[in-house]
Each structure stands twice: as structure tokens, then as C-alpha cells.
N, C-alpha and C positions, 0 to 999 in steps of 0.2 A: 123231214118235209121242208121244202124250200120256203124261206121267209118271204111272204108276199109283199112286204114293205119294200124289198130290194130287188125283186125280179118281176118284170112286166111283159106280157105277151104283146105281140103286134096289135096296135089299135086300142089297147087298154088305156093309154094316156092321150087319146085323141082330144083335140081342142082347137077351136077357131080355124078350122080348115086344115089343120096339121094332123097327120097320122099319129104322131107322138110328140108330146111336149114334156120336158123336164125343166123346171126352173124353181124359183124361190117359193112358189106356191105348192111344190111337192113336199109332203111331210118329211121332216128330218133332213132336208136338203138346203144348202146355203151357198156354196161357192162355185158351182158349175151348172151348165144347162145344155140341152140339146133340143133341136126341132128337126123333124123328119117329115117330108111330104112327097107325094107323087103328083106331078103336074102333067096336064095335057095341053095342047095348043089352045091359047086363049086364057089359060089360068094365070093368075099372079098372086103372090103372097107378099104381105107387107111386114117389114120389121120396123116397128115404131118406137120401141123402148130405147131411150138414149143412154141409160146408165149401165150398158153392157158393152163388152168387146166381143167380136164374132169372127169366125172363120167359116166361109161358105164352101162346102165340099160337094161337088157333083158325085153322086153315086152311080148313076147311069143316065146318059143323055147330056145335053148342052143347055146352058142357061145364060140369059142376060141379067146382070145385076145393075140397077140404077141406084147409085148411092149418093147421099146428100151430106156434104161437109160444109159447114159455114166457111166461106160465103158462096160455095159453088156446088155443082152437080156433075157427076161423071157416070158414064155407062161402060161396064166392063163385060166382055164376052168370056165366059168360061167354056172352053171347047169340050171339056168333059171326056167321057170314055164310054165304051159299049157296056161295061159292067165293072163292078169293083174288082173283078179278077183280071182286068185288062192292064194292070200296072198302075202307075201314078197318074194323077189328074192335076190340072191346074186348079188353084184355089185362090180365094180372095179374103184377105184380112181387113176387117172393118173395125176401127177403134171406137172407144166410148165416145158418145156424142153424135154418132152416125145414125141416120135412118136410111132405109133401103127398100126396094121392091125387087122381087125375083120373078122372072117369067121364063118359060121354056117348056121342054117336054122331057120327062124322065123322073128319076128319083133324086132328091137333094137333101143334104143334111146341113144344119147350121149349128156349129159348136159355139157355146157362149160362156162368159164369166162376168158377173157383175163387178164393175169398177168405175171409178171416176177419173182414173189416170188415163191420159190420152197419148197415143202414139200416131205415127203416120200410117195411112192406109197403104196396103201392099198387095200387088198381084204377084203370085208365085206360079210360074209356068211348070207344067209337068216335067219338062226337060231340066228344070232347075231344082227339082225336089230331091233332097238327099235320100238315096235308097240304101238301106242297110240289110245285109243278109246275116241274120242273127242265129246263133246256136249251130249245132251240127247234128248229123244223123237224123233220128226221128224227132229231134227238137229243132230242126231247121225251119225258119220262117222268114218272111220278107216284111220289112218295116219301112214305111214312107214317113220320114221325119220332117214334114213341112212346117209343123207348128211347135217344134221343140225349142228350148232356150238357145241352142247353138244355131238354129236356122232362122228364127223369127224374133224380132224385137216386139214382143207383146208385153202388156202390163201384168196379167195374171195367168192367161191361158197357156196350157201345154197340151198339144194335140198331135196325134199320129194315127196311122192306120196300119193294120197287120193282115197279111195273107198267110194262111197256114195250109199247106197242101194236104190232100186227103191222107188220113192215117197219122198225121204228125201232131205233136203237142206244142203249144205255145203258152205264154204267160207262165213259164216254167223255168226253174223251180218256183213253187209258190212263194210269194213275197208280200211285203206290206210297206206302206208309207203313211203311218198314222201317228208318228212321234216327231217332235222337233229336236233333232240331234245334229247341231251344226256340223256340216262336212260329212255326215254319215246317213242321215235320214230326214226326209221332209214330210210335212203333213199335207196330204192331197186327197180330196174327194176324187173319185174316178167313175166315169160312165163307160160302159161297154155297149155299143150298138152293133148287132150281129147281122150278117148275111151269109147264106149258104147256097151251094149249087152242086149238081152232079159234076164230078171231076172231068177234065178234058178227056175226050175219047170214050166217054160213057155212051151207051146206046141211046139213040134218039127216043126210044120208047120209055126211058126212065123218067118218072114224074119229078119235075124239079121241086115240087112242093114236099117231096119226101126227104129232101136233103136236110141233114142235121149235124150238129156238133154237141159237145158237152162243156159245161162251165161250172166251176166250183169256187166258193168263197167260204172262209171259216174264221172263227173268233181269234182275237189276239187280246192282250191286256187292255187295249183301248176300247173294246166293245164286243158284244156278242152278235154274230151274224152266221147264218146257215143257208147257203145257196148251193144246191146240187141240181142242175137243170139241164134238160135237153133244149138246145137253142136252135131257132130257125130264123129266116129272114124277117127282120123287123123287130125282133125281141130286144129288150134292153135290160141290162143288169146294172144296179147301182151299188157302188162299194164305198160306204162312208168311212170304213175302218176295217181292220182285219186282214188276214192273209187271203190272197186271191190267186187263182190258178189251180190246176191247169185249165186252159181252153183247148179242147181236143177236137180235131177234125175227124169225124168218123170215116173209116175206110170207104172209099167210093165217093166221098163228098168233100169239096174244098170249103174252108171256113175263112170268113173275113170279119174283122171287127174294127170299129172306129173308137179310139180312146180319147176321152175329154177329161182333163185334169185341171184343178186349181185348188188353192188352199189358203189358210190364214197366215202362213209364215211371211216374214218380211222380205225374204228373197224368193224369186221365181226359180226354183230348183227342183229337179226330178231325181231324188235320192231314195233308194230302196234298201230294205233289209230282207234277205232270204230267210225262209223258215229254216232254223238250224238243223232240223231233222233231214232236210233235203238239199241243203246247200252244196253238198259234196258232188252232186250230179254235174255241176258246171265243169269240174276238172275232168270228168270223163269225156267231154267233147273234144279234148285235145287229141284223142286217138281215133276220132271219127271224121268222116268227110261230110261236106255240105250236100244236102239233098240235090241231086242233079236236075230236078224239075224246076229249080229256082235259077234265075228270077222269072217271075211272071211279067211279060212285057206286052202281051196282046191277048185277045180273047175272041174266038170264033163263035162262042155261044151267043144266042140271040139276046140282045139287050133287054133287061127286065125279065128274062125267063125265070129267074129265081124269085120273082116278086109274087 
């Protein structure tokens, strides 16, 4: 049975006008956060806490972000995209000490990490987002690395998003990052925010709400966790420790997830250890080809259809 501390259906974490909120008030959670909302014309949401850094990520639609940094105010347009399956989006990094308001139309996520360290705010255009095609064969997936240590000068946050074509596996082999082993593994809490949709070319009669994937997390010496869940748009998995993966896109349905990571280690590093029982799988990719459906660079499906 899935541990309900660590897996939440869409809307279960609703608060203050947000569809979902994970932050320091979430039991057992300390280093990361996420906010997800759906806005219509005339809506706006305020980000008032100053002791966190953030990345604003349009999921579907476009947004204006008015952000306040002493001693000035800026307004940034995030052009966004039709859906999370339309390739990369432009994002906005807001350092600790910033307040902001978001307005627009569509779905938006805000990745967070508490910190008092300050960096410069940064707009990252979709065209400047590092796109990685990771794995091979049925483990092929597309990664947008706009918030990784190599791409963004943040204090604590590590953020990326992954598109997994229908029938493929990602977050695989299962791996962990819950021990501080310099140069080999780092301690990172991780949030998975999921979206799903009928794959491109599916009949118009297919109900987008039927789209699903699967996600698993299991125990390591650092702690006990047991998540085996069918995931749909808006669901959130929390991984405080333990091995996690695979995230599997069911045949007929594409899978997206946004990863938010941060931890207590002195260095901002994303270092993992594969489950030794399954680490051999990586070597098998050498003899396989990348899934020809990748990369995803546009989407003709109706924006928000998977919501």
C-alpha cells in the first residue's frame, strides 16, 4: 500500500488559492517546496515569503511575473507553451529576498527552497534551456535542465523537468541521493509533480483524464518508504530518502514530471547512487538507439486538455 505521507493526489494539498502546496509546513519536509495553480484571466497569486528562492515554471499558458528586489521592481513575461509536452519553456529564477505576483492564464508551478543566500535574478528563455536526451531504447526520455548546477547559479535549488514518451521508463535504473558521500552521492529531498496526456496521434475520443503513468519509491538504509502509485495530472510524490524509480509512461499516454531538489549538504550537487541490483541496465543502452519520437518540440494537443 502506498505510504500516504509521501504521495498526494491532485488537490489534496490545496491552500491559499493554490491547487497544491508543499513547504516547511508539510510533515517531514524541510529543504524543498512546490506550488501549483491554475489561473484564468484576472487571477493573480502573490509570493510573499522572502526566505526562499524560487523558479517560476509555466506548465501551460503564459504569465506575467512582477518581482520586487530592493530597491526596484521588474515585470517579466514568460511566454510559456501550449502544454508540458510542447518542449521547453522560459522560466524565471527569483532569489531569496524577493516577493512577486503572478498573473496570466493557464497552469503554473513554482519550485522553492528555503535559504538566506542571495543570487541575481535570472530569466532563462526556452531557446536557452539545455535539452538532454537521456537513456536509450525504452528508457529514452527528454530532460530540460534549466535549474541544474551546470545551468543556473542558485543557492540551494536543483530543478529540471522530464518528458517520457508513451510506453517508456524514466527515473531508471532506480537510484537514491540520501547520503553525503563527497564526490559520489549527495543528500537531496526530491519532489515529483506529474502530468499525463494521451500520446500524439491518439483519437480525439480518448478521454484525457484517463491518461496515467506509474511511479515507485522504496526503502534504503536511510529510511523506510513505500510508494507504488498510478499517477495522473496534478499528483505529487515526495521522496525524502530511499531508492526511487521507475516512473513509467503507460502505453498510449505520455508522462511529464517536474523535479524539485535541495538538501543540507554544503555543496549544491546532484550526485546519485543506482540500486546495485539494477545498475547493470545502463550498460545495455550502448547497444540500443534513442527513441525516434524524441525530442518533443511542439504540441498540437489543446492547452490544458490533460488538466
